[in-house]
mmCIF file of the N, C-alpha and C atoms, coordinates in Angstrom:
data_MODEL
# 
_entry.id   MODEL 
# 
loop_
_atom_site.group_PDB 
_atom_site.id 
_atom_site.type_symbol 
_atom_site.label_atom_id 
_atom_site.label_alt_id 
_atom_site.label_comp_id 
_atom_site.label_asym_id 
_atom_site.label_entity_id 
_atom_site.label_seq_id 
_atom_site.pdbx_PDB_ins_code 
_atom_site.Cartn_x 
_atom_site.Cartn_y 
_atom_site.Cartn_z 
_atom_site.occupancy 
_atom_site.B_iso_or_equiv 
_atom_site.pdbx_formal_charge 
_atom_site.auth_seq_id 
_atom_site.auth_comp_id 
_atom_site.auth_asym_id 
_atom_site.auth_atom_id 
_atom_site.pdbx_PDB_model_num 
ATOM 1   N N  . UNK A 1 1  ? -10.724 1.741   -9.069  1.00 0.00 ? 1  UNK A N  1 
ATOM 2   C CA . UNK A 1 1  ? -9.546  2.287   -8.463  1.00 0.00 ? 1  UNK A CA 1 
ATOM 3   C C  . UNK A 1 1  ? -8.696  2.925   -9.550  1.00 0.00 ? 1  UNK A C  1 
ATOM 4   N N  . UNK A 1 2  ? -8.262  4.130   -9.262  1.00 0.00 ? 2  UNK A N  1 
ATOM 5   C CA . UNK A 1 2  ? -7.470  4.873   -10.239 1.00 0.00 ? 2  UNK A CA 1 
ATOM 6   C C  . UNK A 1 2  ? -5.965  4.753   -10.020 1.00 0.00 ? 2  UNK A C  1 
ATOM 7   N N  . UNK A 1 3  ? -5.554  4.603   -8.746  1.00 0.00 ? 3  UNK A N  1 
ATOM 8   C CA . UNK A 1 3  ? -4.118  4.584   -8.478  1.00 0.00 ? 3  UNK A CA 1 
ATOM 9   C C  . UNK A 1 3  ? -3.804  3.888   -7.157  1.00 0.00 ? 3  UNK A C  1 
ATOM 10  N N  . UNK A 1 4  ? -2.589  3.358   -7.076  1.00 0.00 ? 4  UNK A N  1 
ATOM 11  C CA . UNK A 1 4  ? -2.016  2.782   -5.859  1.00 0.00 ? 4  UNK A CA 1 
ATOM 12  C C  . UNK A 1 4  ? -0.623  3.385   -5.735  1.00 0.00 ? 4  UNK A C  1 
ATOM 13  N N  . UNK A 1 5  ? -0.339  4.043   -4.614  1.00 0.00 ? 5  UNK A N  1 
ATOM 14  C CA . UNK A 1 5  ? 0.944   4.731   -4.476  1.00 0.00 ? 5  UNK A CA 1 
ATOM 15  C C  . UNK A 1 5  ? 1.421   4.663   -3.030  1.00 0.00 ? 5  UNK A C  1 
ATOM 16  N N  . UNK A 1 6  ? 2.708   4.398   -2.852  1.00 0.00 ? 6  UNK A N  1 
ATOM 17  C CA . UNK A 1 6  ? 3.306   4.450   -1.523  1.00 0.00 ? 6  UNK A CA 1 
ATOM 18  C C  . UNK A 1 6  ? 3.788   5.867   -1.261  1.00 0.00 ? 6  UNK A C  1 
ATOM 19  N N  . UNK A 1 7  ? 3.543   6.355   -0.044  1.00 0.00 ? 7  UNK A N  1 
ATOM 20  C CA . UNK A 1 7  ? 4.000   7.679   0.360   1.00 0.00 ? 7  UNK A CA 1 
ATOM 21  C C  . UNK A 1 7  ? 4.600   7.581   1.761   1.00 0.00 ? 7  UNK A C  1 
ATOM 22  N N  . UNK A 1 8  ? 5.408   8.561   2.134   1.00 0.00 ? 8  UNK A N  1 
ATOM 23  C CA . UNK A 1 8  ? 5.952   8.630   3.482   1.00 0.00 ? 8  UNK A CA 1 
ATOM 24  C C  . UNK A 1 8  ? 7.460   8.493   3.518   1.00 0.00 ? 8  UNK A C  1 
ATOM 25  N N  . UNK A 1 9  ? 8.011   8.721   4.708   1.00 0.00 ? 9  UNK A N  1 
ATOM 26  C CA . UNK A 1 9  ? 9.456   8.717   4.897   1.00 0.00 ? 9  UNK A CA 1 
ATOM 27  C C  . UNK A 1 9  ? 10.101  7.352   4.677   1.00 0.00 ? 9  UNK A C  1 
ATOM 28  N N  . UNK A 1 10 ? 9.382   6.279   4.976   1.00 0.00 ? 10 UNK A N  1 
ATOM 29  C CA . UNK A 1 10 ? 9.969   4.939   4.844   1.00 0.00 ? 10 UNK A CA 1 
ATOM 30  C C  . UNK A 1 10 ? 9.317   4.133   3.724   1.00 0.00 ? 10 UNK A C  1 
ATOM 31  N N  . UNK A 1 11 ? 8.775   4.799   2.724   1.00 0.00 ? 11 UNK A N  1 
ATOM 32  C CA . UNK A 1 11 ? 8.062   4.117   1.637   1.00 0.00 ? 11 UNK A CA 1 
ATOM 33  C C  . UNK A 1 11 ? 8.951   3.179   0.835   1.00 0.00 ? 11 UNK A C  1 
ATOM 34  N N  . UNK A 1 12 ? 10.270  3.394   0.833   1.00 0.00 ? 12 UNK A N  1 
ATOM 35  C CA . UNK A 1 12 ? 11.173  2.544   0.037   1.00 0.00 ? 12 UNK A CA 1 
ATOM 36  C C  . UNK A 1 12 ? 11.208  1.096   0.538   1.00 0.00 ? 12 UNK A C  1 
ATOM 37  N N  . UNK A 1 13 ? 10.754  0.852   1.756   1.00 0.00 ? 13 UNK A N  1 
ATOM 38  C CA . UNK A 1 13 ? 10.754  -0.508  2.305   1.00 0.00 ? 13 UNK A CA 1 
ATOM 39  C C  . UNK A 1 13 ? 9.559   -1.325  1.821   1.00 0.00 ? 13 UNK A C  1 
ATOM 40  N N  . UNK A 1 14 ? 8.646   -0.709  1.081   1.00 0.00 ? 14 UNK A N  1 
ATOM 41  C CA . UNK A 1 14 ? 7.419   -1.364  0.645   1.00 0.00 ? 14 UNK A CA 1 
ATOM 42  C C  . UNK A 1 14 ? 7.325   -1.369  -0.875  1.00 0.00 ? 14 UNK A C  1 
ATOM 43  N N  . UNK A 1 15 ? 6.784   -2.465  -1.412  1.00 0.00 ? 15 UNK A N  1 
ATOM 44  C CA . UNK A 1 15 ? 6.557   -2.535  -2.853  1.00 0.00 ? 15 UNK A CA 1 
ATOM 45  C C  . UNK A 1 15 ? 5.341   -3.408  -3.119  1.00 0.00 ? 15 UNK A C  1 
ATOM 46  N N  . UNK A 1 16 ? 4.754   -3.224  -4.295  1.00 0.00 ? 16 UNK A N  1 
ATOM 47  C CA . UNK A 1 16 ? 3.624   -4.048  -4.709  1.00 0.00 ? 16 UNK A CA 1 
ATOM 48  C C  . UNK A 1 16 ? 4.160   -5.301  -5.392  1.00 0.00 ? 16 UNK A C  1 
ATOM 49  N N  . UNK A 1 17 ? 3.691   -6.448  -4.951  1.00 0.00 ? 17 UNK A N  1 
ATOM 50  C CA . UNK A 1 17 ? 4.097   -7.714  -5.536  1.00 0.00 ? 17 UNK A CA 1 
ATOM 51  C C  . UNK A 1 17 ? 3.010   -8.217  -6.458  1.00 0.00 ? 17 UNK A C  1 
ATOM 52  N N  . UNK A 1 18 ? 1.802   -8.185  -5.978  1.00 0.00 ? 18 UNK A N  1 
ATOM 53  C CA . UNK A 1 18 ? 0.663   -8.673  -6.733  1.00 0.00 ? 18 UNK A CA 1 
ATOM 54  C C  . UNK A 1 18 ? -0.441  -7.640  -6.632  1.00 0.00 ? 18 UNK A C  1 
ATOM 55  N N  . UNK A 1 19 ? -0.745  -7.006  -7.743  1.00 0.00 ? 19 UNK A N  1 
ATOM 56  C CA . UNK A 1 19 ? -1.803  -6.008  -7.768  1.00 0.00 ? 19 UNK A CA 1 
ATOM 57  C C  . UNK A 1 19 ? -2.296  -5.869  -9.201  1.00 0.00 ? 19 UNK A C  1 
ATOM 58  N N  . UNK A 1 20 ? -3.583  -5.646  -9.366  1.00 0.00 ? 20 UNK A N  1 
ATOM 59  C CA . UNK A 1 20 ? -4.087  -5.385  -10.709 1.00 0.00 ? 20 UNK A CA 1 
ATOM 60  C C  . UNK A 1 20 ? -3.522  -4.063  -11.229 1.00 0.00 ? 20 UNK A C  1 
ATOM 61  N N  . UNK A 1 21 ? -3.381  -3.945  -12.520 1.00 0.00 ? 21 UNK A N  1 
ATOM 62  C CA . UNK A 1 21 ? -2.924  -2.685  -13.106 1.00 0.00 ? 21 UNK A CA 1 
ATOM 63  C C  . UNK A 1 21 ? -4.013  -1.640  -12.967 1.00 0.00 ? 21 UNK A C  1 
ATOM 64  N N  . UNK A 1 22 ? -3.615  -0.469  -12.495 1.00 0.00 ? 22 UNK A N  1 
ATOM 65  C CA . UNK A 1 22 ? -4.570  0.640   -12.348 1.00 0.00 ? 22 UNK A CA 1 
ATOM 66  C C  . UNK A 1 22 ? -4.760  1.298   -13.704 1.00 0.00 ? 22 UNK A C  1 
ATOM 67  N N  . UNK A 1 23 ? -5.933  1.750   -14.020 1.00 0.00 ? 23 UNK A N  1 
ATOM 68  C CA . UNK A 1 23 ? -7.164  1.679   -13.230 1.00 0.00 ? 23 UNK A CA 1 
ATOM 69  C C  . UNK A 1 23 ? -7.813  0.294   -13.335 1.00 0.00 ? 23 UNK A C  1 
ATOM 70  N N  . UNK A 1 24 ? -8.531  -0.080  -12.273 1.00 0.00 ? 24 UNK A N  1 
ATOM 71  C CA . UNK A 1 24 ? -9.290  -1.327  -12.263 1.00 0.00 ? 24 UNK A CA 1 
ATOM 72  C C  . UNK A 1 24 ? -10.595 -1.104  -11.506 1.00 0.00 ? 24 UNK A C  1 
ATOM 73  N N  . UNK A 1 25 ? -11.538 -1.994  -11.718 1.00 0.00 ? 25 UNK A N  1 
ATOM 74  C CA . UNK A 1 25 ? -12.873 -1.845  -11.143 1.00 0.00 ? 25 UNK A CA 1 
ATOM 75  C C  . UNK A 1 25 ? -13.080 -2.847  -10.018 1.00 0.00 ? 25 UNK A C  1 
ATOM 76  N N  . UNK A 1 26 ? -13.716 -2.366  -8.947  1.00 0.00 ? 26 UNK A N  1 
ATOM 77  C CA . UNK A 1 26 ? -14.138 -3.214  -7.834  1.00 0.00 ? 26 UNK A CA 1 
ATOM 78  C C  . UNK A 1 26 ? -15.637 -3.016  -7.699  1.00 0.00 ? 26 UNK A C  1 
ATOM 79  N N  . UNK A 1 27 ? -16.384 -4.104  -7.705  1.00 0.00 ? 27 UNK A N  1 
ATOM 80  C CA . UNK A 1 27 ? -17.843 -4.014  -7.605  1.00 0.00 ? 27 UNK A CA 1 
ATOM 81  C C  . UNK A 1 27 ? -18.251 -3.347  -6.291  1.00 0.00 ? 27 UNK A C  1 
ATOM 82  N N  . UNK A 1 28 ? -19.253 -2.494  -6.364  1.00 0.00 ? 28 UNK A N  1 
ATOM 83  C CA . UNK A 1 28 ? -19.747 -1.783  -5.183  1.00 0.00 ? 28 UNK A CA 1 
ATOM 84  C C  . UNK A 1 28 ? -20.263 -2.767  -4.138  1.00 0.00 ? 28 UNK A C  1 
ATOM 85  N N  . UNK A 1 29 ? -19.986 -2.481  -2.885  1.00 0.00 ? 29 UNK A N  1 
ATOM 86  C CA . UNK A 1 29 ? -20.442 -3.206  -1.694  1.00 0.00 ? 29 UNK A CA 1 
ATOM 87  C C  . UNK A 1 29 ? -19.868 -4.607  -1.531  1.00 0.00 ? 29 UNK A C  1 
ATOM 88  N N  . UNK A 1 30 ? -19.903 -5.448  -2.531  1.00 0.00 ? 30 UNK A N  1 
ATOM 89  C CA . UNK A 1 30 ? -19.488 -6.834  -2.355  1.00 0.00 ? 30 UNK A CA 1 
ATOM 90  C C  . UNK A 1 30 ? -18.186 -7.181  -3.070  1.00 0.00 ? 30 UNK A C  1 
ATOM 91  N N  . UNK A 1 31 ? -17.641 -6.272  -3.832  1.00 0.00 ? 31 UNK A N  1 
ATOM 92  C CA . UNK A 1 31 ? -16.457 -6.578  -4.621  1.00 0.00 ? 31 UNK A CA 1 
ATOM 93  C C  . UNK A 1 31 ? -15.177 -6.527  -3.815  1.00 0.00 ? 31 UNK A C  1 
ATOM 94  N N  . UNK A 1 32 ? -14.159 -7.185  -4.351  1.00 0.00 ? 32 UNK A N  1 
ATOM 95  C CA . UNK A 1 32 ? -12.843 -7.133  -3.721  1.00 0.00 ? 32 UNK A CA 1 
ATOM 96  C C  . UNK A 1 32 ? -11.765 -7.417  -4.767  1.00 0.00 ? 32 UNK A C  1 
ATOM 97  N N  . UNK A 1 33 ? -10.557 -6.968  -4.487  1.00 0.00 ? 33 UNK A N  1 
ATOM 98  C CA . UNK A 1 33 ? -9.374  -7.256  -5.296  1.00 0.00 ? 33 UNK A CA 1 
ATOM 99  C C  . UNK A 1 33 ? -8.239  -7.524  -4.317  1.00 0.00 ? 33 UNK A C  1 
ATOM 100 N N  . UNK A 1 34 ? -7.360  -8.421  -4.672  1.00 0.00 ? 34 UNK A N  1 
ATOM 101 C CA . UNK A 1 34 ? -6.208  -8.726  -3.832  1.00 0.00 ? 34 UNK A CA 1 
ATOM 102 C C  . UNK A 1 34 ? -5.029  -7.869  -4.257  1.00 0.00 ? 34 UNK A C  1 
ATOM 103 N N  . UNK A 1 35 ? -4.401  -7.245  -3.270  1.00 0.00 ? 35 UNK A N  1 
ATOM 104 C CA . UNK A 1 35 ? -3.186  -6.458  -3.477  1.00 0.00 ? 35 UNK A CA 1 
ATOM 105 C C  . UNK A 1 35 ? -2.176  -6.967  -2.458  1.00 0.00 ? 35 UNK A C  1 
ATOM 106 N N  . UNK A 1 36 ? -1.027  -7.440  -2.919  1.00 0.00 ? 36 UNK A N  1 
ATOM 107 C CA . UNK A 1 36 ? -0.001  -7.956  -2.022  1.00 0.00 ? 36 UNK A CA 1 
ATOM 108 C C  . UNK A 1 36 ? 1.129   -6.941  -1.916  1.00 0.00 ? 36 UNK A C  1 
ATOM 109 N N  . UNK A 1 37 ? 1.451   -6.568  -0.677  1.00 0.00 ? 37 UNK A N  1 
ATOM 110 C CA . UNK A 1 37 ? 2.506   -5.604  -0.398  1.00 0.00 ? 37 UNK A CA 1 
ATOM 111 C C  . UNK A 1 37 ? 3.692   -6.361  0.208   1.00 0.00 ? 37 UNK A C  1 
ATOM 112 N N  . UNK A 1 38 ? 4.888   -6.120  -0.335  1.00 0.00 ? 38 UNK A N  1 
ATOM 113 C CA . UNK A 1 38 ? 6.110   -6.731  0.199   1.00 0.00 ? 38 UNK A CA 1 
ATOM 114 C C  . UNK A 1 38 ? 6.828   -5.716  1.083   1.00 0.00 ? 38 UNK A C  1 
ATOM 115 N N  . UNK A 1 39 ? 7.281   -6.200  2.238   1.00 0.00 ? 39 UNK A N  1 
ATOM 116 C CA . UNK A 1 39 ? 8.077   -5.389  3.167   1.00 0.00 ? 39 UNK A CA 1 
ATOM 117 C C  . UNK A 1 39 ? 9.510   -5.883  3.093   1.00 0.00 ? 39 UNK A C  1 
ATOM 118 N N  . UNK A 1 40 ? 10.425  -5.013  2.658   1.00 0.00 ? 40 UNK A N  1 
ATOM 119 C CA . UNK A 1 40 ? 11.838  -5.363  2.505   1.00 0.00 ? 40 UNK A CA 1 
ATOM 120 C C  . UNK A 1 40 ? 12.679  -4.313  3.227   1.00 0.00 ? 40 UNK A C  1 
ATOM 121 N N  . UNK A 1 41 ? 12.896  -4.498  4.530   1.00 0.00 ? 41 UNK A N  1 
ATOM 122 C CA . UNK A 1 41 ? 13.662  -3.502  5.284   1.00 0.00 ? 41 UNK A CA 1 
ATOM 123 C C  . UNK A 1 41 ? 15.144  -3.549  4.922   1.00 0.00 ? 41 UNK A C  1 
ATOM 124 N N  . UNK A 1 42 ? 15.770  -2.391  4.888   1.00 0.00 ? 42 UNK A N  1 
ATOM 125 C CA . UNK A 1 42 ? 17.194  -2.304  4.556   1.00 0.00 ? 42 UNK A CA 1 
ATOM 126 C C  . UNK A 1 42 ? 18.076  -2.400  5.791   1.00 0.00 ? 42 UNK A C  1 
ATOM 127 N N  . UNK A 1 43 ? 17.511  -2.118  6.974   1.00 0.00 ? 43 UNK A N  1 
ATOM 128 C CA . UNK A 1 43 ? 18.290  -2.155  8.205   1.00 0.00 ? 43 UNK A CA 1 
ATOM 129 C C  . UNK A 1 43 ? 17.374  -2.451  9.392   1.00 0.00 ? 43 UNK A C  1 
ATOM 130 N N  . UNK A 1 44 ? 17.948  -2.821  10.534  1.00 0.00 ? 44 UNK A N  1 
ATOM 131 C CA . UNK A 1 44 ? 17.144  -3.128  11.711  1.00 0.00 ? 44 UNK A CA 1 
ATOM 132 C C  . UNK A 1 44 ? 16.628  -1.858  12.389  1.00 0.00 ? 44 UNK A C  1 
ATOM 133 N N  . UNK A 1 45 ? 15.490  -1.403  11.935  1.00 0.00 ? 45 UNK A N  1 
ATOM 134 C CA . UNK A 1 45 ? 14.862  -0.199  12.476  1.00 0.00 ? 45 UNK A CA 1 
ATOM 135 C C  . UNK A 1 45 ? 13.368  -0.288  12.233  1.00 0.00 ? 45 UNK A C  1 
ATOM 136 N N  . UNK A 1 46 ? 12.632  0.670   12.756  1.00 0.00 ? 46 UNK A N  1 
ATOM 137 C CA . UNK A 1 46 ? 11.188  0.748   12.510  1.00 0.00 ? 46 UNK A CA 1 
ATOM 138 C C  . UNK A 1 46 ? 10.923  1.447   11.188  1.00 0.00 ? 46 UNK A C  1 
ATOM 139 N N  . UNK A 1 47 ? 9.935   0.944   10.475  1.00 0.00 ? 47 UNK A N  1 
ATOM 140 C CA . UNK A 1 47 ? 9.504   1.522   9.200   1.00 0.00 ? 47 UNK A CA 1 
ATOM 141 C C  . UNK A 1 47 ? 8.016   1.857   9.330   1.00 0.00 ? 47 UNK A C  1 
ATOM 142 N N  . UNK A 1 48 ? 7.722   2.842   10.176  1.00 0.00 ? 48 UNK A N  1 
ATOM 143 C CA . UNK A 1 48 ? 6.340   3.160   10.522  1.00 0.00 ? 48 UNK A CA 1 
ATOM 144 C C  . UNK A 1 48 ? 5.792   4.391   9.817   1.00 0.00 ? 48 UNK A C  1 
ATOM 145 N N  . UNK A 1 49 ? 6.590   5.056   9.026   1.00 0.00 ? 49 UNK A N  1 
ATOM 146 C CA . UNK A 1 49 ? 6.135   6.296   8.399   1.00 0.00 ? 49 UNK A CA 1 
ATOM 147 C C  . UNK A 1 49 ? 5.913   6.094   6.909   1.00 0.00 ? 49 UNK A C  1 
ATOM 148 N N  . UNK A 1 50 ? 4.962   5.207   6.589   1.00 0.00 ? 50 UNK A N  1 
ATOM 149 C CA . UNK A 1 50 ? 4.615   4.949   5.199   1.00 0.00 ? 50 UNK A CA 1 
ATOM 150 C C  . UNK A 1 50 ? 3.137   4.590   5.113   1.00 0.00 ? 50 UNK A C  1 
ATOM 151 N N  . UNK A 1 51 ? 2.572   4.844   3.956   1.00 0.00 ? 51 UNK A N  1 
ATOM 152 C CA . UNK A 1 51 ? 1.166   4.519   3.706   1.00 0.00 ? 51 UNK A CA 1 
ATOM 153 C C  . UNK A 1 51 ? 1.005   4.087   2.260   1.00 0.00 ? 51 UNK A C  1 
ATOM 154 N N  . UNK A 1 52 ? -0.025  3.278   2.028   1.00 0.00 ? 52 UNK A N  1 
ATOM 155 C CA . UNK A 1 52 ? -0.460  2.961   0.678   1.00 0.00 ? 52 UNK A CA 1 
ATOM 156 C C  . UNK A 1 52 ? -1.681  3.827   0.420   1.00 0.00 ? 52 UNK A C  1 
ATOM 157 N N  . UNK A 1 53 ? -1.588  4.698   -0.555  1.00 0.00 ? 53 UNK A N  1 
ATOM 158 C CA . UNK A 1 53 ? -2.678  5.614   -0.891  1.00 0.00 ? 53 UNK A CA 1 
ATOM 159 C C  . UNK A 1 53 ? -3.409  5.062   -2.107  1.00 0.00 ? 53 UNK A C  1 
ATOM 160 N N  . UNK A 1 54 ? -4.720  4.903   -1.961  1.00 0.00 ? 54 UNK A N  1 
ATOM 161 C CA . UNK A 1 54 ? -5.568  4.355   -3.022  1.00 0.00 ? 54 UNK A CA 1 
ATOM 162 C C  . UNK A 1 54 ? -6.476  5.471   -3.513  1.00 0.00 ? 54 UNK A C  1 
ATOM 163 N N  . UNK A 1 55 ? -6.374  5.781   -4.797  1.00 0.00 ? 55 UNK A N  1 
ATOM 164 C CA . UNK A 1 55 ? -7.232  6.799   -5.408  1.00 0.00 ? 55 UNK A CA 1 
ATOM 165 C C  . UNK A 1 55 ? -8.346  6.140   -6.193  1.00 0.00 ? 55 UNK A C  1 
ATOM 166 N N  . UNK A 1 56 ? -9.541  6.714   -6.114  1.00 0.00 ? 56 UNK A N  1 
ATOM 167 C CA . UNK A 1 56 ? -10.677 6.133   -6.829  1.00 0.00 ? 56 UNK A CA 1 
ATOM 168 C C  . UNK A 1 56 ? -11.650 7.217   -7.279  1.00 0.00 ? 56 UNK A C  1 
ATOM 169 N N  . UNK A 1 57 ? -12.707 6.775   -7.948  1.00 0.00 ? 57 UNK A N  1 
ATOM 170 C CA . UNK A 1 57 ? -13.747 7.715   -8.370  1.00 0.00 ? 57 UNK A CA 1 
ATOM 171 C C  . UNK A 1 57 ? -14.922 7.723   -7.391  1.00 0.00 ? 57 UNK A C  1 
ATOM 172 N N  . UNK A 1 58 ? -14.745 7.176   -6.202  1.00 0.00 ? 58 UNK A N  1 
ATOM 173 C CA . UNK A 1 58 ? -15.780 7.174   -5.173  1.00 0.00 ? 58 UNK A CA 1 
ATOM 174 C C  . UNK A 1 58 ? -16.042 8.615   -4.731  1.00 0.00 ? 58 UNK A C  1 
ATOM 175 N N  . UNK A 1 59 ? -17.265 9.118   -4.885  1.00 0.00 ? 59 UNK A N  1 
ATOM 176 C CA . UNK A 1 59 ? -17.542 10.508  -4.525  1.00 0.00 ? 59 UNK A CA 1 
ATOM 177 C C  . UNK A 1 59 ? -17.437 10.777  -3.023  1.00 0.00 ? 59 UNK A C  1 
ATOM 178 N N  . UNK A 1 60 ? -17.642 9.760   -2.194  1.00 0.00 ? 60 UNK A N  1 
ATOM 179 C CA . UNK A 1 60 ? -17.565 9.953   -0.741  1.00 0.00 ? 60 UNK A CA 1 
ATOM 180 C C  . UNK A 1 60 ? -16.132 9.856   -0.214  1.00 0.00 ? 60 UNK A C  1 
ATOM 181 N N  . UNK A 1 61 ? -15.338 8.968   -0.773  1.00 0.00 ? 61 UNK A N  1 
ATOM 182 C CA . UNK A 1 61 ? -13.950 8.779   -0.348  1.00 0.00 ? 61 UNK A CA 1 
ATOM 183 C C  . UNK A 1 61 ? -13.056 8.578   -1.564  1.00 0.00 ? 61 UNK A C  1 
ATOM 184 N N  . UNK A 1 62 ? -12.690 9.659   -2.247  1.00 0.00 ? 62 UNK A N  1 
ATOM 185 C CA . UNK A 1 62 ? -11.862 9.511   -3.446  1.00 0.00 ? 62 UNK A CA 1 
ATOM 186 C C  . UNK A 1 62 ? -10.429 9.070   -3.156  1.00 0.00 ? 62 UNK A C  1 
ATOM 187 N N  . UNK A 1 63 ? -9.972  9.274   -1.900  1.00 0.00 ? 63 UNK A N  1 
ATOM 188 C CA . UNK A 1 63 ? -8.631  8.853   -1.507  1.00 0.00 ? 63 UNK A CA 1 
ATOM 189 C C  . UNK A 1 63 ? -8.725  8.135   -0.161  1.00 0.00 ? 63 UNK A C  1 
ATOM 190 N N  . UNK A 1 64 ? -8.140  6.930   -0.114  1.00 0.00 ? 64 UNK A N  1 
ATOM 191 C CA . UNK A 1 64 ? -8.057  6.167   1.126   1.00 0.00 ? 64 UNK A CA 1 
ATOM 192 C C  . UNK A 1 64 ? -6.590  5.919   1.402   1.00 0.00 ? 64 UNK A C  1 
ATOM 193 N N  . UNK A 1 65 ? -6.171  6.173   2.637   1.00 0.00 ? 65 UNK A N  1 
ATOM 194 C CA . UNK A 1 65 ? -4.773  5.995   3.015   1.00 0.00 ? 65 UNK A CA 1 
ATOM 195 C C  . UNK A 1 65 ? -4.678  4.891   4.066   1.00 0.00 ? 65 UNK A C  1 
ATOM 196 N N  . UNK A 1 66 ? -3.904  3.853   3.753   1.00 0.00 ? 66 UNK A N  1 
ATOM 197 C CA . UNK A 1 66 ? -3.702  2.722   4.652   1.00 0.00 ? 66 UNK A CA 1 
ATOM 198 C C  . UNK A 1 66 ? -2.317  2.818   5.266   1.00 0.00 ? 66 UNK A C  1 
ATOM 199 N N  . UNK A 1 67 ? -2.231  2.953   6.588   1.00 0.00 ? 67 UNK A N  1 
ATOM 200 C CA . UNK A 1 67 ? -0.946  3.048   7.265   1.00 0.00 ? 67 UNK A CA 1 
ATOM 201 C C  . UNK A 1 67 ? -0.226  1.702   7.209   1.00 0.00 ? 67 UNK A C  1 
ATOM 202 N N  . UNK A 1 68 ? 1.094   1.753   6.983   1.00 0.00 ? 68 UNK A N  1 
ATOM 203 C CA . UNK A 1 68 ? 1.937   0.568   6.944   1.00 0.00 ? 68 UNK A CA 1 
ATOM 204 C C  . UNK A 1 68 ? 2.987   0.678   8.044   1.00 0.00 ? 68 UNK A C  1 
ATOM 205 N N  . UNK A 1 69 ? 3.325   -0.448  8.653   1.00 0.00 ? 69 UNK A N  1 
ATOM 206 C CA . UNK A 1 69 ? 4.390   -0.423  9.648   1.00 0.00 ? 69 UNK A CA 1 
ATOM 207 C C  . UNK A 1 69 ? 5.099   -1.764  9.681   1.00 0.00 ? 69 UNK A C  1 
ATOM 208 N N  . UNK A 1 70 ? 6.366   -1.740  10.041  1.00 0.00 ? 70 UNK A N  1 
ATOM 209 C CA . UNK A 1 70 ? 7.147   -2.954  10.159  1.00 0.00 ? 70 UNK A CA 1 
ATOM 210 C C  . UNK A 1 70 ? 8.456   -2.642  10.858  1.00 0.00 ? 70 UNK A C  1 
ATOM 211 N N  . UNK A 1 71 ? 9.135   -3.677  11.303  1.00 0.00 ? 71 UNK A N  1 
ATOM 212 C CA . UNK A 1 71 ? 10.420  -3.514  11.970  1.00 0.00 ? 71 UNK A CA 1 
ATOM 213 C C  . UNK A 1 71 ? 11.417  -4.467  11.335  1.00 0.00 ? 71 UNK A C  1 
ATOM 214 N N  . UNK A 1 72 ? 12.521  -3.913  10.867  1.00 0.00 ? 72 UNK A N  1 
ATOM 215 C CA . UNK A 1 72 ? 13.591  -4.732  10.320  1.00 0.00 ? 72 UNK A CA 1 
ATOM 216 C C  . UNK A 1 72 ? 14.321  -5.448  11.447  1.00 0.00 ? 72 UNK A C  1 
ATOM 217 N N  . UNK A 1 73 ? 14.749  -6.658  11.200  1.00 0.00 ? 73 UNK A N  1 
ATOM 218 C CA . UNK A 1 73 ? 15.489  -7.451  12.187  1.00 0.00 ? 73 UNK A CA 1 
ATOM 219 C C  . UNK A 1 73 ? 16.944  -7.559  11.754  1.00 0.00 ? 73 UNK A C  1 
ATOM 220 N N  . UNK A 1 74 ? 17.881  -7.634  12.725  1.00 0.00 ? 74 UNK A N  1 
ATOM 221 C CA . UNK A 1 74 ? 19.270  -7.821  12.360  1.00 0.00 ? 74 UNK A CA 1 
ATOM 222 C C  . UNK A 1 74 ? 19.460  -9.145  11.612  1.00 0.00 ? 74 UNK A C  1 
ATOM 223 N N  . UNK A 1 75 ? 20.403  -9.181  10.691  1.00 0.00 ? 75 UNK A N  1 
ATOM 224 C CA . UNK A 1 75 ? 20.697  -10.404 9.948   1.00 0.00 ? 75 UNK A CA 1 
ATOM 225 C C  . UNK A 1 75 ? 21.223  -11.456 10.909  1.00 0.00 ? 75 UNK A C  1 
ATOM 226 N N  . UNK A 1 76 ? 20.802  -12.680 10.721  1.00 0.00 ? 76 UNK A N  1 
ATOM 227 C CA . UNK A 1 76 ? 21.212  -13.776 11.613  1.00 0.00 ? 76 UNK A CA 1 
ATOM 228 C C  . UNK A 1 76 ? 22.315  -14.585 10.982  1.00 0.00 ? 76 UNK A C  1 
# 
């Protein structure tokens, strides 16, 4: 993996908490890495216009985009 980046209108509500430093290697077919994304909404609204974009050297899929969504709740 070459990069991890948040994109979109509501990307500020998301951050990486636990992720390997890019670039990092994931074994083909059976490999995995844990990436923890934190959702921190600033107000009670929908945060559906954001994605985590993963860049890699995979010739078939050099960029993978994972849609993110969440809803902020009013403070109690």
